[in-house]
C-alpha angles and dihedrals in degrees: 000000000000121000124214098221094192092049092047091049092051090046091052090056093055099042123102112244101256093040088048091058093047095048092044089054090049091049091050091049091047091050093049093046 
């Protein structure tokens, strides 16, 4: 799976804190898998 770093960075700025943590965890899992 390829990650759009710029898109992810912009997404992180707009996410609410709890949702940010959840999505970041999902992105990390997706990157590892």
